One Martini backbone bead per residue (centre of mass of N, CA, C, O) as a GRO file, in nm:
protein
  180
    1MET     BB    1 -11.572  -0.301   0.464
    2ASP     BB    2 -11.517  -0.510   0.695
    3LYS     BB    3 -11.813  -0.559   0.759
    4LYS     BB    4 -11.906  -0.678   0.490
    5TRP     BB    5 -11.712  -0.911   0.483
    6LEU     BB    6 -11.804  -1.043   0.755
    7VAL     BB    7 -12.104  -1.086   0.670
    8ARG     BB    8 -12.051  -1.257   0.415
    9SER     BB    9 -11.900  -1.482   0.554
   10LEU     BB   10 -12.119  -1.563   0.754
   11LEU     BB   11 -12.338  -1.624   0.537
   12PHE     BB   12 -12.176  -1.836   0.384
   13THR     BB   13 -12.130  -2.035   0.619
   14VAL     BB   14 -12.431  -2.082   0.694
   15GLY     BB   15 -12.510  -2.184   0.415
   16SER     BB   16 -12.312  -2.421   0.400
   17VAL     BB   17 -12.418  -2.574   0.651
   18MET     BB   18 -12.705  -2.608   0.553
   19LEU     BB   19 -12.649  -2.762   0.296
   20CYS     BB   20 -12.504  -3.000   0.435
   21ALA     BB   21 -12.741  -3.081   0.615
   22TRP     BB   22 -12.932  -3.142   0.377
   23LEU     BB   23 -12.756  -3.366   0.240
   24ILE     BB   24 -12.712  -3.555   0.499
   25GLY     BB   25 -12.979  -3.574   0.590
   26PRO     BB   26 -13.286  -3.674   0.599
   27GLY     BB   27 -13.351  -3.703   0.263
   28GLY     BB   28 -13.109  -3.649   0.124
   29ALA     BB   29 -12.870  -3.676  -0.134
   30LEU     BB   30 -12.707  -3.841   0.056
   31PRO     BB   31 -12.597  -4.091   0.203
   32GLN     BB   32 -12.528  -4.232   0.470
   33GLY     BB   33 -12.272  -4.031   0.627
   34GLY     BB   34 -12.220  -3.818   0.371
   35ALA     BB   35 -12.088  -4.046   0.191
   36LEU     BB   36 -11.935  -4.229  -0.033
   37SER     BB   37 -11.903  -4.553  -0.054
   38ALA     BB   38 -11.739  -4.828  -0.170
   39VAL     BB   39 -11.986  -5.011  -0.186
   40SER     BB   40 -12.173  -4.827  -0.359
   41VAL     BB   41 -11.978  -4.826  -0.604
   42VAL     BB   42 -11.903  -5.142  -0.637
   43ALA     BB   43 -12.161  -5.250  -0.618
   44PRO     BB   44 -12.401  -5.410  -0.753
   45ALA     BB   45 -12.719  -5.333  -0.862
   46SER     BB   46 -12.823  -5.647  -0.770
   47SER     BB   47 -12.832  -5.626  -0.476
   48LEU     BB   48 -12.922  -5.798  -0.190
   49VAL     BB   49 -13.171  -5.754   0.049
   50LEU     BB   50 -13.176  -5.925   0.333
   51THR     BB   51 -13.459  -6.100   0.451
   52ASP     BB   52 -13.710  -6.289   0.585
   53GLU     BB   53 -13.870  -6.293   0.305
   54ASN     BB   54 -13.591  -6.382   0.113
   55LEU     BB   55 -13.409  -6.605   0.239
   56VAL     BB   56 -13.499  -6.867   0.102
   57ASP     BB   57 -13.474  -6.778  -0.194
   58GLY     BB   58 -13.173  -6.713  -0.183
   59LEU     BB   59 -13.073  -7.000  -0.082
   60ALA     BB   60 -13.204  -7.173  -0.314
   61SER     BB   61 -12.993  -7.079  -0.540
   62LEU     BB   62 -12.801  -7.264  -0.411
   63GLU     BB   63 -12.537  -7.497  -0.502
   64LEU     BB   64 -12.507  -7.752  -0.278
   65PRO     BB   65 -12.343  -8.045  -0.148
   66VAL     BB   66 -12.492  -7.944   0.100
   67ARG     BB   67 -12.700  -7.907   0.368
   68ILE     BB   68 -12.924  -7.700   0.520
   69ALA     BB   69 -13.011  -7.675   0.867
   70LYS     BB   70 -12.959  -7.362   0.945
   71VAL     BB   71 -13.119  -7.025   0.988
   72ASP     BB   72 -13.013  -6.677   1.065
   73LEU     BB   73 -13.148  -6.345   1.101
   74ASN     BB   74 -12.963  -6.061   1.256
   75GLY     BB   75 -12.966  -5.818   1.085
   76GLN     BB   76 -12.615  -5.830   0.984
   77ILE     BB   77 -12.647  -6.140   1.072
   78LEU     BB   78 -12.549  -6.455   0.937
   79SER     BB   79 -12.667  -6.785   1.005
   80ILE     BB   80 -12.506  -7.105   0.915
   81ASP     BB   81 -12.589  -7.450   0.885
   82LEU     BB   82 -12.412  -7.737   0.784
   83ARG     BB   83 -12.488  -8.059   0.676
   84VAL     BB   84 -12.295  -8.348   0.754
   85ALA     BB   85 -12.253  -8.637   0.609
   86GLU     BB   86 -12.062  -8.911   0.605
   87GLU     BB   87 -12.040  -8.910   0.277
   88GLN     BB   88 -11.937  -8.585   0.299
   89PHE     BB   89 -11.624  -8.635   0.385
   90ASP     BB   90 -11.518  -8.376   0.179
   91LYS     BB   91 -11.324  -8.119   0.160
   92GLN     BB   92 -11.392  -7.997  -0.119
   93ARG     BB   93 -11.703  -7.978  -0.078
   94LEU     BB   94 -11.692  -7.805   0.182
   95TYR     BB   95 -11.531  -7.564   0.072
   96GLN     BB   96 -11.727  -7.498  -0.153
   97SER     BB   97 -11.967  -7.438   0.030
   98MET     BB   98 -11.838  -7.213   0.190
   99ALA     BB   99 -11.779  -7.028  -0.060
  100GLU     BB  100 -12.075  -6.996  -0.147
  101VAL     BB  101 -12.189  -6.867   0.110
  102ILE     BB  102 -11.994  -6.632   0.123
  103SER     BB  103 -12.062  -6.511  -0.151
  104PHE     BB  104 -12.356  -6.459  -0.097
  105ALA     BB  105 -12.324  -6.277   0.163
  106MET     BB  106 -12.086  -6.070   0.043
  107GLU     BB  107 -12.175  -6.029  -0.275
  108ASP     BB  108 -12.505  -6.060  -0.309
  109THR     BB  109 -12.513  -5.869  -0.069
  110SER     BB  110 -12.564  -5.550   0.126
  111ASN     BB  111 -12.640  -5.622   0.453
  112ILE     BB  112 -12.404  -5.819   0.515
  113ASP     BB  113 -12.128  -5.835   0.759
  114GLN     BB  114 -12.191  -6.125   0.898
  115LEU     BB  115 -12.074  -6.471   0.903
  116LEU     BB  116 -12.204  -6.767   1.057
  117LEU     BB  117 -12.029  -7.071   1.003
  118ARG     BB  118 -12.130  -7.419   1.005
  119LEU     BB  119 -12.018  -7.752   1.062
  120ILE     BB  120 -12.238  -8.039   1.081
  121ALA     BB  121 -12.258  -8.340   1.237
  122GLU     BB  122 -12.476  -8.628   1.179
  123ASP     BB  123 -12.631  -8.872   1.360
  124GLN     BB  124 -12.875  -9.074   1.239
  125TRP     BB  125 -12.920  -9.281   1.482
  126LEU     BB  126 -12.907  -9.058   1.734
  127GLY     BB  127 -12.943  -8.745   1.659
  128THR     BB  128 -12.669  -8.616   1.670
  129ARG     BB  129 -12.452  -8.328   1.710
  130TYR     BB  130 -12.148  -8.193   1.550
  131LEU     BB  131 -11.887  -7.985   1.563
  132LEU     BB  132 -11.636  -7.911   1.319
  133LEU     BB  133 -11.681  -7.613   1.189
  134ALA     BB  134 -11.582  -7.251   1.209
  135ALA     BB  135 -11.699  -6.927   1.080
  136ASP     BB  136 -11.599  -6.569   1.083
  137VAL     BB  137 -11.728  -6.353   0.854
  138ARG     BB  138 -11.608  -6.038   0.726
  139ARG     BB  139 -11.655  -5.761   0.583
  140GLY     BB  140 -11.334  -5.666   0.448
  141ALA     BB  141 -11.126  -5.902   0.589
  142TRP     BB  142 -11.068  -5.990   0.281
  143PRO     BB  143 -10.953  -6.091   0.003
  144VAL     BB  144 -11.056  -6.172  -0.315
  145GLN     BB  145 -10.882  -6.446  -0.341
  146ALA     BB  146 -10.998  -6.622  -0.105
  147LEU     BB  147 -11.227  -6.778  -0.238
  148GLU     BB  148 -11.053  -6.925  -0.452
  149GLU     BB  149 -10.881  -7.068  -0.250
  150LEU     BB  150 -11.109  -7.226  -0.113
  151ARG     BB  151 -11.221  -7.369  -0.367
  152ASN     BB  152 -10.900  -7.478  -0.437
  153SER     BB  153 -10.809  -7.672  -0.192
  154GLY     BB  154 -10.936  -7.935  -0.171
  155GLN     BB  155 -10.738  -8.169   0.023
  156GLU     BB  156 -10.601  -7.954   0.156
  157GLU     BB  157 -10.481  -7.748   0.352
  158LEU     BB  158 -10.531  -7.466   0.505
  159SER     BB  159 -10.430  -7.169   0.518
  160PRO     BB  160 -10.337  -6.935   0.747
  161SER     BB  161 -10.483  -6.707   0.594
  162LEU     BB  162 -10.768  -6.830   0.579
  163ILE     BB  163 -10.805  -6.872   0.879
  164ARG     BB  164 -10.782  -6.570   0.943
  165TRP     BB  165 -10.987  -6.433   0.752
  166PHE     BB  166 -11.234  -6.650   0.839
  167ARG     BB  167 -11.216  -6.748   1.131
  168ILE     BB  168 -11.113  -7.050   1.172
  169THR     BB  169 -11.256  -7.334   1.349
  170ALA     BB  170 -11.146  -7.636   1.485
  171THR     BB  171 -11.218  -7.936   1.589
  172HIS     BB  172 -11.129  -8.235   1.697
  173LEU     BB  173 -11.298  -8.399   1.502
  174TRP     BB  174 -11.181  -8.268   1.245
  175LYS     BB  175 -10.882  -8.331   1.298
  176GLU     BB  176 -10.929  -8.646   1.310
  177HIS     BB  177 -11.089  -8.681   1.019
  178ILE     BB  178 -11.020  -8.374   0.886
  179PRO     BB  179 -10.752  -8.248   0.820
  180TYR     BB  180 -10.638  -7.891   0.793
   0.00000   0.00000   0.00000
């Protein structure tokens, strides 16, 4: 009787392992990683998978008060430079633009895990560009209310929490002309 119990246990264990391997493996019933992730459960069904083919169309849907100067998509990293003209040196408009780009990258797409966002001042007469502000935004590294706080910052300085959550770095030029 002990032999039958041992054989049954062994067969059950081998069968369970094979079933798990089939569920987790390529083409299996579960998503990659073998478990449902919070993103796949919470993310809206219409999440965009951003690729080189739909990058322009996705960004064209954004209504930004400043123009996009440069975009690069490298795997799960999206880099965007926003061109700031002299007449656009308005913190509220710049913060709103940053919030919209962050929202697009982190809420509207499902495959972008890091956004490298830069505000670039351009001297129209000389054609030179100057970095004003940079942000390194990572999915899941900031609370939900952070975007609303950024949108509603107005002309105020950014809170230390926002600076930390979005990994914001200001250049001397930004601090001199638009103190944050």
